[in-house]
C-alpha angles and dihedrals in degrees: 000000000000115000115215114209096195113134119234115235125248121245133182113201123153154139101288095202102115107153119219118247112241123187118201115189122207131178104001102359101123099169144005142205137175135215133177127201110246112267115267097010102087136008091238138099112193137195121189128197142166122243123050092336115070099171140002116190141166110228110185102312096336128097107217120197122196117201124202111257092231095050119109099226125151098186145343126235127204113209123197124232088259088056094250118131115264095184148324125227125191123217111227119211109289093010119125103173136068130175139202122201101220092175120192100291100066126124109261117231141076116332127193123226108201126194112211130196121183092342095310127108108237102173139009131198121191113216126183118223106192128139120218106196120189134183106233100181143326137198147171118265095229090058095045109032092160090062094054132074128268121241144071101255090101132001105256092192091072094045132080134231121215122193113207133179130200105215094173133091099248132065125250139174131226106230103176137024113201134185110192125177135021100007121121095248110019127192095244135084096293094050134031089337100213099118093101098037134079091260114115102204087220121129124206111203092198093054091036089220144080112280130204095236147345118227117226111194118203115281094019135116122209137177117231125198130207119237102192101066100243091179101050117117113223133171107268094015125142092260128023130171117270136186089260131058116266130202134191146138136251137182125231110208131187118196115202138199102234102049134029091222109097125218111235144170131190120222135192112227129197128196118199122226116272138169089219125068092230105033106079122112123241128219129181137201134168114275 
């Protein structure tokens, strides 16, 4: 089989809905500041403030609230964007930290963290939880073997890798990886046929199996792998090699857990001429 060394192009396409982080100080909050961990270096997104709250960060899928040791706070409430209560955490004697597991199925938007003392709210911080997922790059395994996994559980040469980054301040999870269009084995009805099922199409090399989702905390970059061989040539497939060059387009789509708006990117694909149905090279560019 011919190995094409063409490099797939980068593309950043995303949900540009990153909410701004606003801190509102009440009863003793005399100043505020914000800071965010550099993208891709740590799975945290941090807000700092004076007053009873010293730090509010997202660590993985958990919102962690640090309270000043000198503050007189009984408990901390987390309030959803629709003003309903997400949760209440008591501060035991000597404790200065509470946490809320927001998971990857929360409602994105602006949350309120409320410090309470003797039944009275004494301070409130508003904190945006909003993922901003982008497709950084993708490629075919046969063109980039060094970017794929080792092993014989599945043939990585027929799979794809997709590098994604969450530039937002809230966690999310990719729940489905789809390849629709002029690929040899698409995700729709004429291919692997999992687009309208619960299957994710995402392979985890460590688990050596398809997994339901991959969590992407804020500020992190991860590589996803396909599990349904979108670039395998089969007799009777949507695309097979021919004795003339072929061109087409396909759309890579990522469905996520937090928002119903998928992240997608369209690519132009070229198949070289070949006298065998499965021996043409593949090259990709942004469409």
